[in-house]
CHARMM-style PDB file with segment names, atoms N, HN, CA, C and O in Angstrom:
ATOM      1  N   ASP     1       0.844  -1.173   0.000  1.00  0.00      PROA
ATOM      2  CA  ASP     1       0.000   0.000   0.000  1.00  0.00      PROA
ATOM      3  C   ASP     1       0.893   1.241   0.000  1.00  0.00      PROA
ATOM      4  O   ASP     1       1.526   1.576   1.001  1.00  0.00      PROA
ATOM      5  N   PHE     2       0.923   1.900  -1.136  1.00  0.00      PROA
ATOM      6  HN  PHE     2       0.409   1.628  -1.949  1.00  0.00      PROA
ATOM      7  CA  PHE     2       1.809   3.050  -1.308  1.00  0.00      PROA
ATOM      8  C   PHE     2       1.524   4.150  -0.294  1.00  0.00      PROA
ATOM      9  O   PHE     2       2.456   4.741   0.251  1.00  0.00      PROA
ATOM     10  N   GLU     3       0.255   4.432  -0.035  1.00  0.00      PROA
ATOM     11  HN  GLU     3      -0.502   3.952  -0.478  1.00  0.00      PROA
ATOM     12  CA  GLU     3      -0.096   5.501   0.910  1.00  0.00      PROA
ATOM     13  C   GLU     3       0.489   5.225   2.296  1.00  0.00      PROA
ATOM     14  O   GLU     3       1.059   6.114   2.928  1.00  0.00      PROA
ATOM     15  N   TYR     4       0.342   3.991   2.756  1.00  0.00      PROA
ATOM     16  HN  TYR     4      -0.121   3.269   2.243  1.00  0.00      PROA
ATOM     17  CA  TYR     4       0.880   3.609   4.064  1.00  0.00      PROA
ATOM     18  C   TYR     4       2.397   3.754   4.076  1.00  0.00      PROA
ATOM     19  O   TYR     4       2.967   4.320   5.009  1.00  0.00      PROA
ATOM     20  N   GLU     5       3.043   3.242   3.040  1.00  0.00      PROA
ATOM     21  HN  GLU     5       2.580   2.783   2.282  1.00  0.00      PROA
ATOM     22  CA  GLU     5       4.509   3.310   2.963  1.00  0.00      PROA
ATOM     23  C   GLU     5       4.993   4.761   2.907  1.00  0.00      PROA
ATOM     24  O   GLU     5       6.009   5.110   3.508  1.00  0.00      PROA
ATOM     25  N   PHE     6       4.255   5.599   2.180  1.00  0.00      PROA
ATOM     26  HN  PHE     6       3.429   5.316   1.692  1.00  0.00      PROA
ATOM     27  CA  PHE     6       4.636   7.000   2.074  1.00  0.00      PROA
ATOM     28  C   PHE     6       4.537   7.689   3.438  1.00  0.00      PROA
ATOM     29  O   PHE     6       5.409   8.478   3.801  1.00  0.00      PROA
ATOM     30  N   GLN     7       3.483   7.393   4.185  1.00  0.00      PROA
ATOM     31  HN  GLN     7       2.774   6.752   3.890  1.00  0.00      PROA
ATOM     32  CA  GLN     7       3.338   7.955   5.533  1.00  0.00      PROA
ATOM     33  C   GLN     7       4.462   7.479   6.439  1.00  0.00      PROA
ATOM     34  O   GLN     7       5.019   8.257   7.214  1.00  0.00      PROA
ATOM     35  N   MET     8       4.793   6.201   6.339  1.00  0.00      PROA
ATOM     36  HN  MET     8       4.341   5.568   5.709  1.00  0.00      PROA
ATOM     37  CA  MET     8       5.879   5.645   7.151  1.00  0.00      PROA
ATOM     38  C   MET     8       7.205   6.335   6.823  1.00  0.00      PROA
ATOM     39  O   MET     8       7.990   6.646   7.718  1.00  0.00      PROA
ATOM     40  N   THR     9       7.439   6.566   5.548  1.00  0.00      PROA
ATOM     41  HN  THR     9       6.801   6.313   4.821  1.00  0.00      PROA
ATOM     42  CA  THR     9       8.649   7.260   5.116  1.00  0.00      PROA
ATOM     43  C   THR     9       8.720   8.660   5.708  1.00  0.00      PROA
ATOM     44  O   THR     9       9.764   9.087   6.202  1.00  0.00      PROA
ATOM     45  N   SER    10       7.624   9.352   5.652  1.00  0.00      PROA
ATOM     46  HN  SER    10       6.776   9.005   5.250  1.00  0.00      PROA
ATOM     47  CA  SER    10       7.567  10.713   6.178  1.00  0.00      PROA
ATOM     48  C   SER    10       7.852  10.732   7.681  1.00  0.00      PROA
ATOM     49  O   SER    10       8.622  11.560   8.165  1.00  0.00      PROA
ATOM     50  N   MET    11       7.223   9.811   8.408  1.00  0.00      PROA
ATOM     51  HN  MET    11       6.597   9.138   8.014  1.00  0.00      PROA
ATOM     52  CA  MET    11       7.441   9.758   9.849  1.00  0.00      PROA
ATOM     53  C   MET    11       8.886   9.382  10.184  1.00  0.00      PROA
ATOM     54  O   MET    11       9.496   9.973  11.076  1.00  0.00      PROA
ATOM     55  N   ASN    12       9.421   8.412   9.477  1.00  0.00      PROA
ATOM     56  HN  ASN    12       8.926   7.932   8.753  1.00  0.00      PROA
ATOM     57  CA  ASN    12      10.816   8.025   9.714  1.00  0.00      PROA
ATOM     58  C   ASN    12      11.752   9.196   9.492  1.00  0.00      PROA
ATOM     59  O   ASN    12      12.700   9.395  10.252  1.00  0.00      PROA
ATOM     60  N   HSD    13      11.487   9.969   8.452  1.00  0.00      PROA
ATOM     61  HN  HSD    13      10.717   9.807   7.835  1.00  0.00      PROA
ATOM     62  CA  HSD    13      12.339  11.114   8.150  1.00  0.00      PROA
ATOM     63  C   HSD    13      12.229  12.187   9.240  1.00  0.00      PROA
ATOM     64  O   HSD    13      13.220  12.827   9.589  1.00  0.00      PROA
ATOM     65  N   LYS    14      11.023  12.376   9.769  1.00  0.00      PROA
ATOM     66  HN  LYS    14      10.218  11.856   9.484  1.00  0.00      PROA
ATOM     67  CA  LYS    14      10.855  13.360  10.845  1.00  0.00      PROA
ATOM     68  C   LYS    14      11.558  12.912  12.120  1.00  0.00      PROA
ATOM     69  O   LYS    14      12.118  13.722  12.859  1.00  0.00      PROA
ATOM     70  N   LEU    15      11.514  11.602  12.361  1.00  0.00      PROA
ATOM     71  HN  LEU    15      11.059  10.944  11.761  1.00  0.00      PROA
ATOM     72  CA  LEU    15      12.175  11.073  13.560  1.00  0.00      PROA
ATOM     73  C   LEU    15      13.692  11.067  13.424  1.00  0.00      PROA
ATOM     74  O   LEU    15      14.420  11.284  14.392  1.00  0.00      PROA
ATOM     75  N   ASN    16      14.147  10.817  12.212  1.00  0.00      PROA
ATOM     76  HN  ASN    16      13.556  10.641  11.425  1.00  0.00      PROA
ATOM     77  CA  ASN    16      15.588  10.798  11.963  1.00  0.00      PROA
ATOM     78  C   ASN    16      15.832  11.160  10.504  1.00  0.00      PROA
ATOM     79  O   ASN    16      15.666  10.312   9.627  1.00  0.00      PROA
ATOM     80  N   PRO    17      16.226  12.408  10.224  1.00  0.00      PROA
ATOM     81  CA  PRO    17      16.417  12.861   8.848  1.00  0.00      PROA
ATOM     82  C   PRO    17      17.474  12.088   8.060  1.00  0.00      PROA
ATOM     83  O   PRO    17      17.546  12.208   6.837  1.00  0.00      PROA
ATOM     84  N   GLN    18      18.283  11.307   8.745  1.00  0.00      PROA
ATOM     85  HN  GLN    18      18.224  11.210   9.739  1.00  0.00      PROA
ATOM     86  CA  GLN    18      19.311  10.538   8.039  1.00  0.00      PROA
ATOM     87  C   GLN    18      18.778   9.215   7.475  1.00  0.00      PROA
ATOM     88  O   GLN    18      19.471   8.538   6.715  1.00  0.00      PROA
ATOM     89  N   ILE    19      17.563   8.855   7.843  1.00  0.00      PROA
ATOM     90  HN  ILE    19      17.000   9.405   8.460  1.00  0.00      PROA
ATOM     91  CA  ILE    19      16.969   7.625   7.310  1.00  0.00      PROA
ATOM     92  C   ILE    19      16.532   7.869   5.867  1.00  0.00      PROA
ATOM     93  O   ILE    19      15.820   8.830   5.575  1.00  0.00      PROA
ATOM     94  N   GLU    20      16.966   6.993   4.979  1.00  0.00      PROA
ATOM     95  HN  GLU    20      17.544   6.212   5.217  1.00  0.00      PROA
ATOM     96  CA  GLU    20      16.555   7.064   3.578  1.00  0.00      PROA
ATOM     97  C   GLU    20      15.653   5.872   3.276  1.00  0.00      PROA
ATOM     98  O   GLU    20      15.871   4.767   3.772  1.00  0.00      PROA
ATOM     99  N   THR    21      14.658   6.114   2.472  1.00  0.00      PROA
ATOM    100  HN  THR    21      14.481   7.012   2.069  1.00  0.00      PROA
ATOM    101  CA  THR    21      13.734   5.058   2.087  1.00  0.00      PROA
ATOM    102  C   THR    21      13.762   4.893   0.576  1.00  0.00      PROA
ATOM    103  O   THR    21      13.799   5.871  -0.171  1.00  0.00      PROA
ATOM    104  N   ILE    22      13.745   3.645   0.144  1.00  0.00      PROA
ATOM    105  HN  ILE    22      13.715   2.851   0.751  1.00  0.00      PROA
ATOM    106  CA  ILE    22      13.714   3.328  -1.283  1.00  0.00      PROA
ATOM    107  C   ILE    22      12.439   2.535  -1.557  1.00  0.00      PROA
ATOM    108  O   ILE    22      12.153   1.553  -0.873  1.00  0.00      PROA
ATOM    109  N   PHE    23      11.683   2.963  -2.550  1.00  0.00      PROA
ATOM    110  HN  PHE    23      11.915   3.761  -3.106  1.00  0.00      PROA
ATOM    111  CA  PHE    23      10.480   2.248  -2.956  1.00  0.00      PROA
ATOM    112  C   PHE    23      10.807   1.386  -4.165  1.00  0.00      PROA
ATOM    113  O   PHE    23      11.388   1.859  -5.142  1.00  0.00      PROA
ATOM    114  N   MET    24      10.433   0.134  -4.089  1.00  0.00      PROA
ATOM    115  HN  MET    24       9.962  -0.250  -3.296  1.00  0.00      PROA
ATOM    116  CA  MET    24      10.605  -0.772  -5.222  1.00  0.00      PROA
ATOM    117  C   MET    24       9.213  -1.230  -5.648  1.00  0.00      PROA
ATOM    118  O   MET    24       8.513  -1.913  -4.900  1.00  0.00      PROA
ATOM    119  N   MET    25       8.833  -0.851  -6.838  1.00  0.00      PROA
ATOM    120  HN  MET    25       9.402  -0.296  -7.445  1.00  0.00      PROA
ATOM    121  CA  MET    25       7.508  -1.198  -7.338  1.00  0.00      PROA
ATOM    122  C   MET    25       7.523  -2.617  -7.901  1.00  0.00      PROA
ATOM    123  O   MET    25       8.503  -3.054  -8.504  1.00  0.00      PROA
ATOM    124  N   THR    26       6.423  -3.317  -7.692  1.00  0.00      PROA
ATOM    125  HN  THR    26       5.626  -2.961  -7.203  1.00  0.00      PROA
ATOM    126  CA  THR    26       6.283  -4.664  -8.209  1.00  0.00      PROA
ATOM    127  C   THR    26       5.899  -4.644  -9.686  1.00  0.00      PROA
ATOM    128  O   THR    26       5.455  -3.623 -10.211  1.00  0.00      PROA
ATOM    129  N   ASP    27       6.072  -5.765 -10.331  1.00  0.00      PROA
ATOM    130  HN  ASP    27       6.433  -6.594  -9.904  1.00  0.00      PROA
ATOM    131  CA  ASP    27       5.620  -5.928 -11.703  1.00  0.00      PROA
ATOM    132  C   ASP    27       4.099  -5.803 -11.735  1.00  0.00      PROA
ATOM    133  O   ASP    27       3.435  -6.177 -10.769  1.00  0.00      PROA
ATOM    134  N   GLU    28       3.547  -5.294 -12.809  1.00  0.00      PROA
ATOM    135  HN  GLU    28       4.087  -4.990 -13.594  1.00  0.00      PROA
ATOM    136  CA  GLU    28       2.098  -5.082 -12.876  1.00  0.00      PROA
ATOM    137  C   GLU    28       1.302  -6.377 -12.738  1.00  0.00      PROA
ATOM    138  O   GLU    28       0.124  -6.334 -12.384  1.00  0.00      PROA
ATOM    139  N   ASN    29       1.914  -7.518 -13.008  1.00  0.00      PROA
ATOM    140  HN  ASN    29       2.871  -7.553 -13.296  1.00  0.00      PROA
ATOM    141  CA  ASN    29       1.217  -8.795 -12.840  1.00  0.00      PROA
ATOM    142  C   ASN    29       1.028  -9.176 -11.378  1.00  0.00      PROA
ATOM    143  O   ASN    29       0.248 -10.076 -11.067  1.00  0.00      PROA
ATOM    144  N   ASN    30       1.730  -8.503 -10.484  1.00  0.00      PROA
ATOM    145  HN  ASN    30       2.364  -7.771 -10.736  1.00  0.00      PROA
ATOM    146  CA  ASN    30       1.691  -8.867  -9.076  1.00  0.00      PROA
ATOM    147  C   ASN    30       1.102  -7.812  -8.154  1.00  0.00      PROA
ATOM    148  O   ASN    30       1.095  -7.996  -6.937  1.00  0.00      PROA
ATOM    149  N   PHE    31       0.614  -6.721  -8.702  1.00  0.00      PROA
ATOM    150  HN  PHE    31       0.619  -6.572  -9.691  1.00  0.00      PROA
ATOM    151  CA  PHE    31       0.108  -5.695  -7.805  1.00  0.00      PROA
ATOM    152  C   PHE    31      -1.393  -5.807  -7.619  1.00  0.00      PROA
ATOM    153  O   PHE    31      -2.101  -6.443  -8.399  1.00  0.00      PROA
ATOM    154  N   TYR    32      -1.838  -5.180  -6.579  1.00  0.00      PROA
ATOM    155  HN  TYR    32      -1.263  -4.663  -5.945  1.00  0.00      PROA
ATOM    156  CA  TYR    32      -3.225  -5.231  -6.141  1.00  0.00      PROA
ATOM    157  C   TYR    32      -4.055  -4.192  -6.879  1.00  0.00      PROA
ATOM    158  O   TYR    32      -3.641  -3.042  -7.026  1.00  0.00      PROA
ATOM    159  N   ILE    33      -5.212  -4.600  -7.333  1.00  0.00      PROA
ATOM    160  HN  ILE    33      -5.548  -5.534  -7.213  1.00  0.00      PROA
ATOM    161  CA  ILE    33      -6.175  -3.667  -7.928  1.00  0.00      PROA
ATOM    162  C   ILE    33      -7.448  -3.758  -7.104  1.00  0.00      PROA
ATOM    163  O   ILE    33      -7.997  -4.844  -6.917  1.00  0.00      PROA
ATOM    164  N   SER    34      -7.912  -2.635  -6.618  1.00  0.00      PROA
ATOM    165  HN  SER    34      -7.467  -1.753  -6.769  1.00  0.00      PROA
ATOM    166  CA  SER    34      -9.102  -2.647  -5.759  1.00  0.00      PROA
ATOM    167  C   SER    34     -10.363  -2.955  -6.564  1.00  0.00      PROA
ATOM    168  O   SER    34     -10.442  -2.673  -7.759  1.00  0.00      PROA
ATOM    169  N   SER    35     -11.332  -3.533  -5.887  1.00  0.00      PROA
ATOM    170  HN  SER    35     -11.268  -3.762  -4.916  1.00  0.00      PROA
ATOM    171  CA  SER    35     -12.609  -3.827  -6.540  1.00  0.00      PROA
ATOM    172  C   SER    35     -13.290  -2.532  -6.979  1.00  0.00      PROA
ATOM    173  O   SER    35     -13.988  -2.513  -7.992  1.00  0.00      PROA
ATOM    174  N   GLN    36     -13.094  -1.466  -6.235  1.00  0.00      PROA
ATOM    175  HN  GLN    36     -12.526  -1.482  -5.412  1.00  0.00      PROA
ATOM    176  CA  GLN    36     -13.679  -0.173  -6.604  1.00  0.00      PROA
ATOM    177  C   GLN    36     -13.148   0.293  -7.958  1.00  0.00      PROA
ATOM    178  O   GLN    36     -13.903   0.805  -8.784  1.00  0.00      PROA
ATOM    179  N   THR    37     -11.858   0.115  -8.178  1.00  0.00      PROA
ATOM    180  HN  THR    37     -11.244  -0.301  -7.506  1.00  0.00      PROA
ATOM    181  CA  THR    37     -11.269   0.509  -9.457  1.00  0.00      PROA
ATOM    182  C   THR    37     -11.850  -0.324 -10.591  1.00  0.00      PROA
ATOM    183  O   THR    37     -12.162   0.206 -11.657  1.00  0.00      PROA
ATOM    184  N   VAL    38     -11.997  -1.637 -10.364  1.00  0.00      PROA
ATOM    185  HN  VAL    38     -11.743  -2.068  -9.498  1.00  0.00      PROA
ATOM    186  CA  VAL    38     -12.580  -2.514 -11.385  1.00  0.00      PROA
ATOM    187  C   VAL    38     -14.021  -2.089 -11.681  1.00  0.00      PROA
ATOM    188  O   VAL    38     -14.430  -2.055 -12.841  1.00  0.00      PROA
ATOM    189  N   LYS    39     -14.783  -1.768 -10.649  1.00  0.00      PROA
ATOM    190  HN  LYS    39     -14.451  -1.795  -9.706  1.00  0.00      PROA
ATOM    191  CA  LYS    39     -16.169  -1.326 -10.842  1.00  0.00      PROA
ATOM    192  C   LYS    39     -16.221  -0.024 -11.641  1.00  0.00      PROA
ATOM    193  O   LYS    39     -17.079   0.133 -12.509  1.00  0.00      PROA
ATOM    194  N   GLU    40     -15.319   0.900 -11.358  1.00  0.00      PROA
ATOM    195  HN  GLU    40     -14.622   0.772 -10.653  1.00  0.00      PROA
ATOM    196  CA  GLU    40     -15.295   2.169 -12.088  1.00  0.00      PROA
ATOM    197  C   GLU    40     -14.979   1.942 -13.563  1.00  0.00      PROA
ATOM    198  O   GLU    40     -15.598   2.553 -14.434  1.00  0.00      PROA
ATOM    199  N   VAL    41     -14.023   1.071 -13.841  1.00  0.00      PROA
ATOM    200  HN  VAL    41     -13.520   0.575 -13.133  1.00  0.00      PROA
ATOM    201  CA  VAL    41     -13.682   0.761 -15.233  1.00  0.00      PROA
ATOM    202  C   VAL    41     -14.895   0.152 -15.936  1.00  0.00      PROA
ATOM    203  O   VAL    41     -15.224   0.531 -17.060  1.00  0.00      PROA
ATOM    204  N   ALA    42     -15.555  -0.792 -15.266  1.00  0.00      PROA
ATOM    205  HN  ALA    42     -15.288  -1.099 -14.352  1.00  0.00      PROA
ATOM    206  CA  ALA    42     -16.738  -1.438 -15.836  1.00  0.00      PROA
ATOM    207  C   ALA    42     -17.862  -0.431 -16.082  1.00  0.00      PROA
ATOM    208  O   ALA    42     -18.507  -0.457 -17.131  1.00  0.00      PROA
ATOM    209  N   ALA    43     -18.091   0.452 -15.115  1.00  0.00      PROA
ATOM    210  HN  ALA    43     -17.567   0.473 -14.263  1.00  0.00      PROA
ATOM    211  CA  ALA    43     -19.162   1.443 -15.239  1.00  0.00      PROA
ATOM    212  C   ALA    43     -18.926   2.390 -16.415  1.00  0.00      PROA
ATOM    213  O   ALA    43     -19.874   2.894 -17.016  1.00  0.00      PROA
ATOM    214  N   LEU    44     -17.657   2.625 -16.733  1.00  0.00      PROA
ATOM    215  HN  LEU    44     -16.887   2.215 -16.244  1.00  0.00      PROA
ATOM    216  CA  LEU    44     -17.312   3.519 -17.840  1.00  0.00      PROA
ATOM    217  C   LEU    44     -17.184   2.773 -19.168  1.00  0.00      PROA
ATOM    218  O   LEU    44     -16.843   3.363 -20.194  1.00  0.00      PROA
ATOM    219  N   GLY    45     -17.464   1.456 -19.132  1.00  0.00      PROA
ATOM    220  HN  GLY    45     -17.741   0.977 -18.299  1.00  0.00      PROA
ATOM    221  CA  GLY    45     -17.458   0.688 -20.375  1.00  0.00      PROA
ATOM    222  C   GLY    45     -16.124   0.073 -20.736  1.00  0.00      PROA
ATOM    223  O   GLY    45     -15.962  -0.453 -21.837  1.00  0.00      PROA
ATOM    224  N   GLY    46     -15.157   0.129 -19.820  1.00  0.00      PROA
ATOM    225  HN  GLY    46     -15.288   0.556 -18.925  1.00  0.00      PROA
ATOM    226  CA  GLY    46     -13.837  -0.448 -20.091  1.00  0.00      PROA
ATOM    227  C   GLY    46     -13.817  -1.956 -19.901  1.00  0.00      PROA
ATOM    228  O   GLY    46     -14.685  -2.518 -19.234  1.00  0.00      PROA
ATOM    229  N   SER    47     -12.839  -2.594 -20.480  1.00  0.00      PROA
ATOM    230  HN  SER    47     -12.134  -2.138 -21.023  1.00  0.00      PROA
ATOM    231  CA  SER    47     -12.689  -4.045 -20.371  1.00  0.00      PROA
ATOM    232  C   SER    47     -12.070  -4.409 -19.022  1.00  0.00      PROA
ATOM    233  O   SER    47     -11.054  -3.840 -18.622  1.00  0.00      PROA
ATOM    234  N   VAL    48     -12.690  -5.360 -18.330  1.00  0.00      PROA
ATOM    235  HN  VAL    48     -13.515  -5.822 -18.655  1.00  0.00      PROA
ATOM    236  CA  VAL    48     -12.182  -5.804 -17.023  1.00  0.00      PROA
ATOM    237  C   VAL    48     -11.818  -7.287 -17.026  1.00  0.00      PROA
ATOM    238  O   VAL    48     -11.458  -7.832 -15.982  1.00  0.00      PROA
ATOM    239  N   GLU    49     -11.905  -7.945 -18.180  1.00  0.00      PROA
ATOM    240  HN  GLU    49     -12.197  -7.502 -19.028  1.00  0.00      PROA
ATOM    241  CA  GLU    49     -11.744  -9.393 -18.198  1.00  0.00      PROA
ATOM    242  C   GLU    49     -10.369  -9.868 -17.762  1.00  0.00      PROA
ATOM    243  O   GLU    49     -10.246 -11.004 -17.305  1.00  0.00      PROA
ATOM    244  N   GLU    50      -9.341  -9.061 -17.880  1.00  0.00      PROA
ATOM    245  HN  GLU    50      -9.441  -8.138 -18.251  1.00  0.00      PROA
ATOM    246  CA  GLU    50      -8.029  -9.498 -17.415  1.00  0.00      PROA
ATOM    247  C   GLU    50      -7.872  -9.347 -15.893  1.00  0.00      PROA
ATOM    248  O   GLU    50      -6.889  -9.817 -15.321  1.00  0.00      PROA
ATOM    249  N   PHE    51      -8.833  -8.697 -15.247  1.00  0.00      PROA
ATOM    250  HN  PHE    51      -9.631  -8.315 -15.712  1.00  0.00      PROA
ATOM    251  CA  PHE    51      -8.749  -8.457 -13.808  1.00  0.00      PROA
ATOM    252  C   PHE    51      -9.656  -9.345 -12.971  1.00  0.00      PROA
ATOM    253  O   PHE    51      -9.438  -9.495 -11.769  1.00  0.00      PROA
ATOM    254  N   VAL    52     -10.672  -9.937 -13.592  1.00  0.00      PROA
ATOM    255  HN  VAL    52     -10.849  -9.815 -14.569  1.00  0.00      PROA
ATOM    256  CA  VAL    52     -11.670 -10.711 -12.840  1.00  0.00      PROA
ATOM    257  C   VAL    52     -11.971 -12.028 -13.543  1.00  0.00      PROA
ATOM    258  O   VAL    52     -11.796 -12.143 -14.756  1.00  0.00      PROA
ATOM    259  N   PRO    53     -12.423 -13.022 -12.780  1.00  0.00      PROA
ATOM    260  CA  PRO    53     -12.853 -14.276 -13.409  1.00  0.00      PROA
ATOM    261  C   PRO    53     -14.095 -14.059 -14.277  1.00  0.00      PROA
ATOM    262  O   PRO    53     -14.794 -13.056 -14.133  1.00  0.00      PROA
ATOM    263  N   ARG    54     -14.358 -14.997 -15.168  1.00  0.00      PROA
ATOM    264  HN  ARG    54     -13.790 -15.811 -15.285  1.00  0.00      PROA
ATOM    265  CA  ARG    54     -15.477 -14.869 -16.114  1.00  0.00      PROA
ATOM    266  C   ARG    54     -16.810 -14.641 -15.411  1.00  0.00      PROA
ATOM    267  O   ARG    54     -17.598 -13.804 -15.850  1.00  0.00      PROA
ATOM    268  N   HSD    55     -17.079 -15.377 -14.317  1.00  0.00      PROA
ATOM    269  HN  HSD    55     -16.439 -16.057 -13.961  1.00  0.00      PROA
ATOM    270  CA  HSD    55     -18.383 -15.219 -13.651  1.00  0.00      PROA
ATOM    271  C   HSD    55     -18.554 -13.822 -13.051  1.00  0.00      PROA
ATOM    272  O   HSD    55     -19.669 -13.303 -12.985  1.00  0.00      PROA
ATOM    273  N   VAL    56     -17.463 -13.225 -12.623  1.00  0.00      PROA
ATOM    274  HN  VAL    56     -16.558 -13.646 -12.677  1.00  0.00      PROA
ATOM    275  CA  VAL    56     -17.535 -11.850 -12.096  1.00  0.00      PROA
ATOM    276  C   VAL    56     -17.771 -10.875 -13.252  1.00  0.00      PROA
ATOM    277  O   VAL    56     -18.558  -9.936 -13.127  1.00  0.00      PROA
ATOM    278  N   LYS    57     -17.093 -11.100 -14.366  1.00  0.00      PROA
ATOM    279  HN  LYS    57     -16.454 -11.862 -14.467  1.00  0.00      PROA
ATOM    280  CA  LYS    57     -17.305 -10.242 -15.539  1.00  0.00      PROA
ATOM    281  C   LYS    57     -18.772 -10.291 -15.970  1.00  0.00      PROA
ATOM    282  O   LYS    57     -19.359  -9.265 -16.315  1.00  0.00      PROA
ATOM    283  N   GLU    58     -19.360 -11.493 -15.947  1.00  0.00      PROA
ATOM    284  HN  GLU    58     -18.883 -12.326 -15.666  1.00  0.00      PROA
ATOM    285  CA  GLU    58     -20.766 -11.628 -16.341  1.00  0.00      PROA
ATOM    286  C   GLU    58     -21.692 -10.848 -15.403  1.00  0.00      PROA
ATOM    287  O   GLU    58     -22.652 -10.224 -15.855  1.00  0.00      PROA
ATOM    288  N   LYS    59     -21.406 -10.883 -14.107  1.00  0.00      PROA
ATOM    289  HN  LYS    59     -20.627 -11.390 -13.739  1.00  0.00      PROA
ATOM    290  CA  LYS    59     -22.209 -10.110 -13.137  1.00  0.00      PROA
ATOM    291  C   LYS    59     -22.039  -8.613 -13.396  1.00  0.00      PROA
ATOM    292  O   LYS    59     -23.006  -7.853 -13.342  1.00  0.00      PROA
ATOM    293  N   LEU    60     -20.805  -8.196 -13.676  1.00  0.00      PROA
ATOM    294  HN  LEU    60     -20.019  -8.814 -13.719  1.00  0.00      PROA
ATOM    295  CA  LEU    60     -20.555  -6.782 -13.952  1.00  0.00      PROA
ATOM    296  C   LEU    60     -21.273  -6.341 -15.227  1.00  0.00      PROA
ATOM    297  O   LEU    60     -21.757  -5.211 -15.300  1.00  0.00      PROA
ATOM    298  N   GLN    61     -21.347  -7.220 -16.234  1.00  0.00      PROA
ATOM    299  HN  GLN    61     -20.954  -8.137 -16.174  1.00  0.00      PROA
ATOM    300  CA  GLN    61     -22.047  -6.880 -17.474  1.00  0.00      PROA
ATOM    301  C   GLN    61     -23.527  -6.640 -17.212  1.00  0.00      PROA
ATOM    302  O   GLN    61     -24.139  -5.773 -17.837  1.00  0.00      PROA
ATOM    303  N   LYS    62     -24.106  -7.409 -16.286  1.00  0.00      PROA
ATOM    304  HN  LYS    62     -23.610  -8.113 -15.778  1.00  0.00      PROA
ATOM    305  CA  LYS    62     -25.521  -7.209 -15.943  1.00  0.00      PROA
ATOM    306  C   LYS    62     -25.730  -5.885 -15.213  1.00  0.00      PROA
ATOM    307  O   LYS    62     -26.716  -5.183 -15.435  1.00  0.00      PROA
ATOM    308  N   LYS    63     -24.780  -5.561 -14.338  1.00  0.00      PROA
ATOM    309  HN  LYS    63     -23.979  -6.132 -14.158  1.00  0.00      PROA
ATOM    310  CA  LYS    63     -24.905  -4.332 -13.548  1.00  0.00      PROA
ATOM    311  C   LYS    63     -24.561  -3.093 -14.369  1.00  0.00      PROA
ATOM    312  O   LYS    63     -25.180  -2.043 -14.198  1.00  0.00      PROA
ATOM    313  N   TYR    64     -23.583  -3.211 -15.253  1.00  0.00      PROA
ATOM    314  HN  TYR    64     -23.081  -4.064 -15.392  1.00  0.00      PROA
ATOM    315  CA  TYR    64     -23.125  -2.086 -16.056  1.00  0.00      PROA
ATOM    316  C   TYR    64     -23.268  -2.442 -17.540  1.00  0.00      PROA
ATOM    317  O   TYR    64     -22.319  -2.948 -18.138  1.00  0.00      PROA
ATOM    318  N   PRO    65     -24.423  -2.192 -18.140  1.00  0.00      PROA
ATOM    319  CA  PRO    65     -24.669  -2.586 -19.538  1.00  0.00      PROA
ATOM    320  C   PRO    65     -23.653  -2.047 -20.533  1.00  0.00      PROA
ATOM    321  O   PRO    65     -23.443  -2.664 -21.577  1.00  0.00      PROA
ATOM    322  N   ALA    66     -23.017  -0.919 -20.244  1.00  0.00      PROA
ATOM    323  HN  ALA    66     -23.188  -0.418 -19.396  1.00  0.00      PROA
ATOM    324  CA  ALA    66     -22.018  -0.352 -21.177  1.00  0.00      PROA
ATOM    325  C   ALA    66     -20.858  -1.323 -21.388  1.00  0.00      PROA
ATOM    326  O   ALA    66     -20.189  -1.284 -22.421  1.00  0.00      PROA
ATOM    327  N   LEU    67     -20.623  -2.192 -20.407  1.00  0.00      PROA
ATOM    328  HN  LEU    67     -21.167  -2.224 -19.568  1.00  0.00      PROA
ATOM    329  CA  LEU    67     -19.531  -3.144 -20.481  1.00  0.00      PROA
ATOM    330  C   LEU    67     -19.795  -4.247 -21.497  1.00  0.00      PROA
ATOM    331  O   LEU    67     -18.854  -4.835 -22.031  1.00  0.00      PROA
ATOM    332  N   SER    68     -21.060  -4.532 -21.768  1.00  0.00      PROA
ATOM    333  HN  SER    68     -21.824  -4.054 -21.334  1.00  0.00      PROA
ATOM    334  CA  SER    68     -21.431  -5.664 -22.623  1.00  0.00      PROA
ATOM    335  C   SER    68     -20.836  -5.609 -24.016  1.00  0.00      PROA
ATOM    336  O   SER    68     -20.516  -6.653 -24.584  1.00  0.00      PROA
ATOM    337  N   GLY    69     -20.681  -4.426 -24.580  1.00  0.00      PROA
ATOM    338  HN  GLY    69     -20.941  -3.578 -24.118  1.00  0.00      PROA
ATOM    339  CA  GLY    69     -20.157  -4.315 -25.945  1.00  0.00      PROA
ATOM    340  C   GLY    69     -18.647  -4.268 -26.029  1.00  0.00      PROA
ATOM    341  O   GLY    69     -18.097  -4.305 -27.130  1.00  0.00      PROA
ATOM    342  N   VAL    70     -17.959  -4.190 -24.903  1.00  0.00      PROA
ATOM    343  HN  VAL    70     -18.406  -4.160 -24.009  1.00  0.00      PROA
ATOM    344  CA  VAL    70     -16.503  -4.057 -24.914  1.00  0.00      PROA
ATOM    345  C   VAL    70     -15.849  -5.389 -25.213  1.00  0.00      PROA
ATOM    346  O   VAL    70     -16.244  -6.420 -24.668  1.00  0.00      PROA
ATOM    347  N   GLY    71     -14.856  -5.368 -26.073  1.00  0.00      PROA
ATOM    348  HN  GLY    71     -14.535  -4.531 -26.515  1.00  0.00      PROA
ATOM    349  CA  GLY    71     -14.074  -6.554 -26.342  1.00  0.00      PROA
ATOM    350  C   GLY    71     -14.693  -7.513 -27.364  1.00  0.00      PROA
ATOM    351  O   GLY    71     -14.095  -8.542 -27.680  1.00  0.00      PROA
ATOM    352  N   LYS    72     -15.872  -7.192 -27.880  1.00  0.00      PROA
ATOM    353  HN  LYS    72     -16.358  -6.357 -27.624  1.00  0.00      PROA
ATOM    354  CA  LYS    72     -16.509  -8.057 -28.879  1.00  0.00      PROA
ATOM    355  C   LYS    72     -16.130  -7.573 -30.263  1.00  0.00      PROA
ATOM    356  O   LYS    72     -16.076  -6.370 -30.521  1.00  0.00      PROA
ATOM    357  N   LYS    73     -15.871  -8.513 -31.143  1.00  0.00      PROA
ATOM    358  HN  LYS    73     -15.916  -9.490 -30.933  1.00  0.00      PROA
ATOM    359  CA  LYS    73     -15.516  -8.162 -32.529  1.00  0.00      PROA
ATOM    360  C   LYS    73     -16.430  -8.881 -33.470  1.00  0.00      PROA
ATOM    361  OT1 LYS    73     -16.309  -8.730 -34.686  1.00  0.00      PROA
TER     362      LYS     73
END
């Protein structure tokens, strides 16, 4: 959680300005995507199939009709 780590960095620096923090970002295949973000993408008609299992995509298509036409050729 970047926000948590950023706060920790700030506090560490205030407690001891000589402390340095290095952030190492993970590969995009391994990072967390919140369900809220997936819902927002679906609501706006974006493709979510790489983020959720098929049964979840089907539920999202029912809830957000704009999603139904995405990705079809």
